[in-house]
C-alpha positions in Angstrom: -10.4 -1.2 1.3 -13.9 -0.5 0.4 -17.2 0.5 2.0 -18.7 -2.0 4.5 -21.0 -4.4 2.6 -24.2 -6.0 3.7 -23.9 -9.1 5.8 -25.0 -12.3 4.0 -26.9 -14.9 6.0 -25.0 -17.6 4.1 -21.7 -15.9 4.8 -22.7 -15.5 8.4 -23.4 -19.2 8.6 -20.0 -20.1 7.2 -18.4 -17.7 9.7 -20.2 -19.5 12.5 -19.2 -22.9 11.2 -15.6 -21.7 10.8 -15.4 -21.0 14.5 -16.8 -24.4 15.6 -14.1 -26.7 16.9 -15.4 -29.6 14.9 -15.1 -28.0 11.5 -12.7 -29.8 9.2 -9.9 -27.9 7.5 -9.7 -30.3 4.6 -10.1 -29.2 1.0 -12.9 -31.7 0.5 -14.8 -30.2 3.5 -14.4 -26.7 2.1 -15.8 -27.8 -1.3 -18.7 -29.5 0.5 -19.4 -26.3 2.4 -19.2 -24.2 -0.7 -21.8 -26.4 -2.5 -24.1 -26.6 0.6 -24.2 -22.9 1.3 -23.3 -21.6 -2.2 -20.5 -19.6 -0.7 -18.4 -17.6 -3.2 -14.7 -18.5 -3.6 -13.8 -15.1 -2.0 -15.2 -16.3 1.3 -13.1 -19.4 1.2 -10.0 -17.1 1.2 -10.5 -16.4 4.9 -7.9 -18.4 6.8 -9.2 -21.1 9.1 -6.8 -20.1 11.9 -8.7 -16.8 12.6 -11.2 -17.2 15.5 -13.3 -14.9 17.5 -11.6 -15.9 20.8 -8.5 -14.1 19.6 -10.3 -10.8 19.6 -11.5 -10.9 23.2 -8.2 -9.3 24.4 -8.5 -6.6 21.8 -12.1 -5.8 22.8 -11.4 -5.9 26.6 -8.6 -3.4 26.1 -10.5 -1.0 23.9 -14.2 -1.3 24.7 -15.4 0.0 28.2 -17.9 -2.4 29.8 -17.1 -5.2 27.4 -19.1 -8.3 28.3 -18.8 -10.8 25.4 -18.8 -11.2 21.6 -22.4 -11.6 20.4 -21.8 -12.1 16.7 -18.5 -12.5 14.7 -18.0 -12.4 11.0 -14.8 -12.4 8.8 -14.9 -12.0 5.1 -12.6 -10.5 2.3 -12.8 -6.7 2.3 -11.7 -6.5 -1.4 -12.5 -8.5 -4.5 -10.0 -11.1 -5.5 -8.7 -8.6 -8.2 -7.8 -6.1 -5.5 -5.8 -8.3 -3.2 -2.3 -8.1 -4.6 0.5 -8.4 -2.1 -1.7 -9.6 0.8 -5.2 -10.5 1.7 -7.4 -7.8 3.3 -10.2 -9.0 5.6 -13.1 -7.2 7.3 -13.8 -8.4 10.8 -17.3 -7.3 12.0 -18.2 -7.9 15.6 -21.4 -7.2 17.6 -20.1 -6.6 21.1 -22.5 -7.1 24.0 -21.8 -4.6 26.9 -22.4 -5.0 30.6 -25.7 -3.1 30.3 -26.8 -5.6 27.7 -26.7 -3.1 24.8 -25.0 -4.0 21.5 -22.0 -2.1 20.1 -21.2 -2.9 16.5 -17.5 -2.8 15.6 -15.4 -3.3 12.5 -11.7 -4.0 11.9 -9.5 -4.5 8.9 -7.1 -7.4 9.1 -4.3 -7.9 6.7 -2.8 -11.4 6.4 -0.4 -13.0 3.9 -1.6 -15.1 1.1 -1.0 -18.7 2.1 1.1 -19.5 -1.0 4.5 -21.1 -0.9 6.0 -18.1 -2.7 4.6 -15.7 0.0 5.8 -17.9 2.8 9.3 -18.0 1.3 9.2 -14.2 0.8 8.4 -13.7 4.5 11.5 -15.5 5.5 13.6 -13.0 3.6 11.7 -9.8 4.5 8.7 -9.9 6.9 6.4 -7.1 5.6 4.0 -7.6 8.5 6.7 -7.0 11.1 7.8 -3.9 9.1 4.3 -2.6 8.9 3.5 -3.1 12.6 6.8 -1.3 13.4 5.8 1.6 11.2 2.5 2.1 13.0 4.0 1.8 16.5 7.4 3.4 16.0 6.8 6.0 13.4 3.2 7.0 12.8 2.4 7.7 16.5 5.5 9.9 16.7 4.7 11.8 13.5 1.2 12.6 14.7 2.5 13.6 18.1 5.0 16.0 16.6 2.1 17.9 14.9 -0.1 17.7 18.1 2.8 19.4 19.9 2.4 22.3 17.4 -1.3 22.5 17.9 -2.3 20.5 14.8 -4.4 17.4 14.7 -3.3 15.3 11.8 -4.1 11.6 11.2 -1.8 9.8 8.8 -3.0 6.2 9.2 -5.7 4.1 10.8 -5.3 3.1 14.4 -3.8 -0.4 14.9 -4.2 -3.0 17.6 -1.7 -5.6 18.8 -2.4 -9.2 19.7 -0.5 -10.4 22.8 -2.0 -13.3 24.7 -3.5 -14.8 21.5 0.0 -15.0 19.9 0.8 -17.7 22.5 -1.8 -20.0 21.0 -1.7 -18.9 17.3 1.7 -17.8 16.1 0.3 -17.0 12.6 -1.2 -13.8 14.2 2.4 -12.4 14.2 2.1 -12.1 10.4 -1.0 -9.9 10.5 -1.9 -6.3 10.9 -5.1 -5.4 12.7 -6.5 -1.9 12.1 -9.6 0.2 12.8 -12.0 0.0 9.9 -12.0 3.5 8.5 -15.1 2.8 6.4 -17.1 3.3 9.6 -16.1 6.9 9.5 -16.8 7.4 5.8 -13.3 6.8 4.3 -13.1 4.9 1.0 -11.0 4.3 -2.0 -11.8 6.2 -5.2 -12.0 4.5 -8.6 -8.4 3.6 -9.5 -9.3 3.1 -13.2 -10.2 6.8 -13.4 -7.2 8.0 -11.4 -7.3 11.2 -9.4 -8.5 14.6 -10.5 -6.8 17.9 -9.7 -8.4 18.5 -6.3 -7.7 15.0 -5.1 -4.1 15.1 -6.4 -3.3 18.3 -4.6 -4.9 17.1 -1.4 -2.6 14.0 -1.5 0.5 16.1 -2.2 -0.3 18.3 0.7 -0.7 15.3 3.0 2.4 13.7 1.6 4.4 16.9 2.3 3.1 16.9 5.9 4.1 13.2 6.3 7.6 13.8 4.8 8.2 16.8 6.9 7.3 14.9 10.1 9.7 12.0 9.0 12.6 14.4 8.4 12.0 16.2 11.7 11.4 13.1 13.7 14.9 11.9 12.9 16.4 15.0 14.5 14.3 14.7 17.6 14.6 10.9 18.2 17.9 10.1 16.4 18.6 7.8 13.4 16.0 5.4 12.2 16.4 1.7 12.9 17.8 -0.7 10.3 14.3 -1.8 9.5 13.8 1.5 7.6 17.3 2.2 6.3 18.8 -1.1 5.2 18.3 -2.8 1.8 14.9 -4.4 1.6 16.2 -7.9 0.7 19.2 -8.0 3.1 22.8 -7.1 2.8 23.8 -9.8 0.3 23.9 -8.1 -3.1 23.8 -11.4 -5.0 20.8 -12.7 -3.0 19.0 -9.3 -3.3 19.6 -9.3 -7.1 18.2 -12.8 -7.4 15.0 -11.9 -5.6 14.6 -8.6 -7.5 15.2 -10.3 -10.9 12.6 -12.9 -9.9 10.1 -10.2 -9.1 10.8 -7.8 -11.9 12.0 -10.1 -14.6 8.5 -11.4 -15.8 7.1 -7.9 -15.9 10.1 -6.5 -17.9 9.9 -9.4 -20.3 6.2 -9.0 -20.9 6.5 -5.2 -21.3 9.2 -5.6 -24.0 7.0 -8.2 -25.8 4.2 -5.6 -25.9 6.3 -2.5 -26.4 6.3 -2.6 -30.2 2.5 -2.6 -30.2 2.4 0.9 -28.6 2.6 4.0 -30.7 6.3 4.5 -31.7 7.1 1.8 -29.2 9.8 0.3 -31.5 11.7 3.5 -31.2 12.2 2.9 -27.5 12.8 -0.8 -27.6 16.7 -0.7 -27.5 16.7 1.8 -24.7 14.3 -0.2 -22.5 16.2 -3.5 -23.3 19.4 -2.0 -22.1 17.8 -0.2 -19.2 16.1 -3.4 -18.0 19.5 -5.2 -18.0 20.7 -2.7 -15.4 17.4 -2.1 -13.5 17.9 -4.4 -10.5 21.3 -3.1 -9.7 20.2 0.5 -10.1 17.1 -0.2 -7.9 19.3 -1.5 -5.1 21.9 1.3 -5.5 19.2 4.1 -5.3 17.4 2.4 -2.5 20.3 3.2 -0.2 19.9 6.7 1.1 22.6 9.4 0.6 23.2 11.1 4.0 24.3 14.3 2.1 20.8 14.7 0.6 17.6 15.8 2.2 15.8 12.6 3.2 12.4 11.7 4.5 10.5 8.6 5.6 8.9 7.5 2.3 5.6 5.6 2.4 7.3 3.4 -0.1 4.1 2.2 -2.0 2.2 5.5 -2.5 -0.4 4.8 -5.1 -4.1 5.2 -5.4 -5.2 1.9 -3.8 -3.3 2.9 -0.6 -5.1 6.2 -0.2 -8.5 6.5 1.6 -10.6 9.6 1.1 -13.4 11.1 3.1 -15.8 13.3 1.3 -18.3 15.9 2.7 -22.0 16.3 1.8 -21.1 18.4 -1.3 -18.5 15.8 -2.4 -15.7 18.1 -1.1 -12.6 16.3 0.3 -12.6 16.3 4.1 -9.5 14.2 4.7 -7.2 11.6 3.2 -5.3 8.8 5.0 -2.5 6.5 4.0 -2.7 2.7 4.4 -0.4 -0.2 3.6 2.9 0.6 5.2 4.8 -2.6 4.2 7.5 -0.8 2.3 8.5 2.3 4.2 12.0 3.6 3.3 14.2 6.3 4.6 15.5 8.2 1.6 14.9 10.9 -1.0 11.2 11.9 -1.4 11.4 11.3 -5.1 10.5 7.7 -4.4 7.0 8.6 -3.3 6.6 11.6 -5.6 7.4 9.7 -8.8 5.4 6.7 -7.9 2.4 8.6 -6.9 2.3 11.1 -9.7 2.9 8.6 -12.5 0.6 5.9 -11.3 -2.3 7.7 -9.6 -3.0 11.1 -11.2 -5.2 11.3 -14.3 -3.4 11.1 -17.6 -4.5 14.5 -18.7 -2.8 16.0 -15.7 0.2 13.9 -14.6 2.6 14.9 -17.4 1.2 18.3 -18.3 1.2 19.6 -14.7 4.2 17.6 -13.5 6.4 20.5 -12.7 3.5 22.3 -11.0 2.8 19.3 -8.8 6.5 19.2 -7.7 6.4 22.9 -6.9 3.1 22.5 -5.0 4.6 19.7 -3.0 7.8 21.6 -2.3 5.9 24.7 -1.1 4.0 22.6 1.4 7.0 20.6 2.4 8.9 23.8 3.3 5.9 25.3 5.1 5.6 22.2 7.3 9.3 21.9 8.0 9.2 25.5 9.2 6.1 24.9 11.3 7.8 21.9 13.0 11.0 23.9 13.6 13.2 21.8 11.4 16.7 23.0 12.1 18.7 21.6 9.2 19.1 22.9 5.7 15.9 22.6 3.6 15.9 21.5 0.0 15.5 24.1 -2.7 13.0 23.6 -5.5 15.9 23.5 -7.9 17.6 20.7 -6.0 14.4 18.7 -5.8 13.9 18.9 -9.6 17.6 17.9 -10.1 17.3 14.9 -7.8 14.1 13.7 -9.6 16.4 13.0 -12.6 18.9 11.2 -10.4 16.1 9.0 -9.0 14.4 8.6 -12.4 14.3 4.8 -12.0 11.3 5.2 -9.7 9.5 6.7 -12.8 10.4 3.5 -14.7 9.2 1.1 -12.1 6.0 3.1 -11.6 5.2 3.2 -15.3 6.2 -0.4 -16.1 5.3 -2.3 -13.0 2.7 -0.4 -10.9 0.6 1.6 -13.5 -0.5 -1.5 -15.4 -1.9 -3.0 -12.2 -3.7 0.3 -11.4 -5.4 0.3 -14.8 -6.3 -3.4 -15.0 -10.0 -4.1 -14.8 -10.8 -6.1 -11.7 -12.9 -8.4 -13.8 -9.7 -9.8 -15.3 -8.5 -11.1 -11.9 -9.3 -14.7 -12.9 -6.4 -14.7 -15.4 -3.2 -16.4 -14.2 0.5 -16.5 -15.0 1.6 -15.2 -18.4 -1.9 -14.5 -19.5 -2.4 -12.2 -16.6 0.9 -10.3 -17.2 0.2 -10.0 -20.9 -3.2 -8.4 -20.1 -1.5 -5.9 -17.9 0.2 -4.4 -21.0 -2.2 -5.2 -23.8 -5.3 -3.6 -22.3 -6.4 -0.4 -24.0 -6.5 1.7 -20.9 -2.8 1.1 -20.2 -1.9 1.8 -23.8 -3.5 5.3 -23.6 -1.3 6.1 -20.6 1.9 4.6 -21.7 1.8 6.0 -25.2 1.9 9.5 -23.6 4.4 8.5 -20.9 7.0 7.0 -23.2 8.0 10.2 -25.0 7.8 12.1 -21.7 10.3 9.7 -20.2 12.5 9.9 -23.2 12.4 13.6 -23.5 13.5 13.9 -19.9 16.5 11.6 -20.5 15.2 9.0 -18.0 15.5 6.2 -20.5 19.2 6.9 -20.9 21.3 4.8 -18.6 25.0 5.0 -18.0 
């Protein structure tokens, strides 16, 4: 997500045309429109099935004295290089009220890429169903738990549910509609630079609050539903392994092909080759929570692009909110901790201050568990460090599969296939990080697999 941009008259015109019933959906018509109005390819990413009439029920329910929609515009909220697992759209609406005044509103709408691969993936695991369930079943309860203790904490943007419109457009079921936090000053920070110390500690404090709420919520409301506890790709091990290998395989292959070009990379080649041969099975094994351990509701995809910051007039951090809850997982907090620290904190800090970051998180986790009245045994710092070794695989996936995406220049989004994956590992920014991370992983024994 990024700050709200200026409305283009050409983009506005395309949006108006898009909502006319006589607009053709053909590829030829889109090309004709693109030439006629000089529309960027990003704007043609907006699905044709999104119409302003679908938003009337949302506005009637949430805007007092709603009269009608005066202006309606949909456009990509992020550049093509920032839309990874789904397409993020910004929906801006001028709402006319009964008193004839105009109320500007803005929503963020997440929809799947309309590729055959994504449609097939949604048949296996519907990330949009999971994310909507997270907002309605989890986040509201987590925030309520803190309100009951006299604290106002917001973990995620407000969401809205289509109801009547679903009867006429089933594709809306595979969407997430959220309040546009940029209206309140929230924004992403530069992922290429990663987070400084102040930003990193703020995230760890908020993560500790979120994890504490997730642990305590289970005690209050009982076990979480299968959506949050079962294996992500279903109960069939063979099918899950096939899917995982299909996702991870190309990245592991390309990483190995580039490994020897990193400083001392050849020294780690055999370890990574053997580790990768076991990675998918280990991933599935460690994705199943151990009831004997301290468990929380992990965000599941905690990295810099999924964090929105709000800054004050002196550039001080006022708040931070999580977005993108497509992969929530009940389990040990090491999943979020390792993924966040290794992908999103500045390279001069993430390794040097790693143990400090874990203690800082642990201090705030215990503080919040006590505040909420958590009645079960709380994890010791020693236990937390020990389990970070057990779940070291999350450090591998973070370093090999997420970090290169974090550090890839958005200007390289036009690359496709193997050329794109090769650039993930050959760019100089990633090399600076991985050449420091490799010995750190090895010295901690994380590259050693049984």
